[in-house]
N, C-alpha and C positions, 0 to 999 in steps of 0.2 A: 164782317160787320165791325170788327174792332177798328180797322183803319177808317171806315166810313164814320164811325162815332168820333174818332179822333179828329177827322177832317171837319165834321160839323162843330165840334168843340173849338177848333182853331178859328173857324169862321165867326163863331159867336164871340170869341175872345177879341178878334180884330174889330168886329163890329162895335162891341161895347167900348173899346178904347177909342175908336174913331169918333163915336158920338160924344164921349166924355171930352175928348180933345177939342172937337168942333164947338161945343158949348162954351168952352173956356178960351177959344181962339188960340189954341196951341197947335203948332206944327208937329206931326208925328210921322215917323217912318218905321217900317218893320223890316227886319232882316231875319228870315227864317231859314234854318238849315236842317235838312233831313239827312241822316246818315244811315247807310245800309251796308251790309256785308261786314266781313272781318277787317279791322283796321290793319293795313299792311305795316304801318309805322310801328304799332304796338306788338304785333306778332313777330316782327323782325327783331325787336328788342328782346322779347321773351315769348317763346312759343306757347306757353301755358296761359297767356294773358286772357282773363275772363273765362277760363275753362269752367269754372264753377257755375257759370250762367247757362251753360249748354244743357240741353236735354237730349241725350243720345238717341232715344227712340222717337223723338219729336211727336209726343202725345200719341204714340202708337200708330202713326200714319205710315202707310207703305210708301215706297219711293215715288210711284206715279202720283199719288194724292199729294205728297209733299211738294213735288215739282209743280203741280197745278196750283197749290196754295201760294207758292212764291210767284207764279205768273200773275195771279190775281192781285197780290200785294204790289207787284211791280206796276200793274195798270192803275191801281189806286194812287200810287205815288205820282205817276205821270199825270193823271187827272187833277190831283190836288195842286201840283206845281203849275200846271197850265192855268187853272182857275185863279190861284193866289197871285200869280204874276200879272193877271188882268186887273187886279184891284190897284187903284192909284196909291203910290207911296208904299207898296209892298213888294219886296224882292224875296223870292224863294228859290233855293237851289238844293239839289240832292248831291250829296257827297258819297260816292260809291267807293268802298274799301278805304275810307278815311273817317276820322272822327271830327265832329264839328267843334270840339274843344278849342282847337287852335285858331279857327277863323275869326271869332270876335276879338280875340287878343291881337291877332295880326292887323285887323282893320283899325282897332283903337290905337295900338302902339305906333302905327304909321300915319295916324291922323287922316285916314281915308274916309271916315264918316263923321268926324268931329266938327261941330259947329260951336262957335263961341256962345257962352251963356246957356247952352242946352245940356240937359242932363241925359245920360244914357241909363236905361234900365234893362237889365238882363233878366229874363225869365228862364230859370233853369234850376234844377235840383242837383246838378252835377257840380261837385266840389272843384273840379278842374276849372270851372269858370271863375273861381276866385282870383285867378291871375289877371282878370280884366279890371279888378277893383283897384286900379293904380292911381286914380286921381279922385278929387273930392266931388266931382260931378257924375260919378258912376255908382250905380246901386244895383244890387241883385235882389230880386224878389224871391223869397224862399218860402215855400209852403210845405208843411209836413203834417199830414192828417188834418186836424182842425186848427193848427197853429200857422199863422202867416206873418211874415215880417220882412222889412227891407233891411238889407245888410249893406253897410258902407265899408270903406277901406279900414276904418278904425274899429270895426266890429269883427273882423275876421278871426282874430285870436281868441276873443272872448266867446264867440259863437261856436266855433268848431273845436278849438283846442282847450276851451275853458280856462284860459290863461288870463289873469287879471291885468298884469302889466308886463310888457315886453322890456327886456333889459337892454336891448340895443335897437337902434334905428335901422330899418332895412332900406336898401337902395332899390327902388322900383324901376329905375331907368336902365334899359338894356340897349 
């Protein structure tokens, strides 16, 4: 039920934004990335990456039940991706054994999704997505419990590091 609830929430999220954009005559595109499995990139760098997030007994499930659980999760992903990709201006992919952190940055840094005069909004609580805030037309929607805000490039240091003023300019062009 968790993935089903997540899937319904995602459909409601897209629906709300599409209605909002249509009422204001705004063009909107969605790029959705699901990530599954252990990130090969990160585990090759450090084998203990995210070890603290694991639960060794997997909620007390035996191996057969655990395998069944992952088969159901896999089918849920397949169904969600098939449905989401049928919605106009929505692109959804599943990254197995990879992390989605790199994809938005890659697309933005190579201008593969950029349109002049259009802002990009990234919905993620992952601090790794801050790398995408490299220009003035990109924002990250951040929600933590009851607090929600939009973070821009200029807000990174005050929001996460609680630094009031940076002593040097950083070069974001790679």
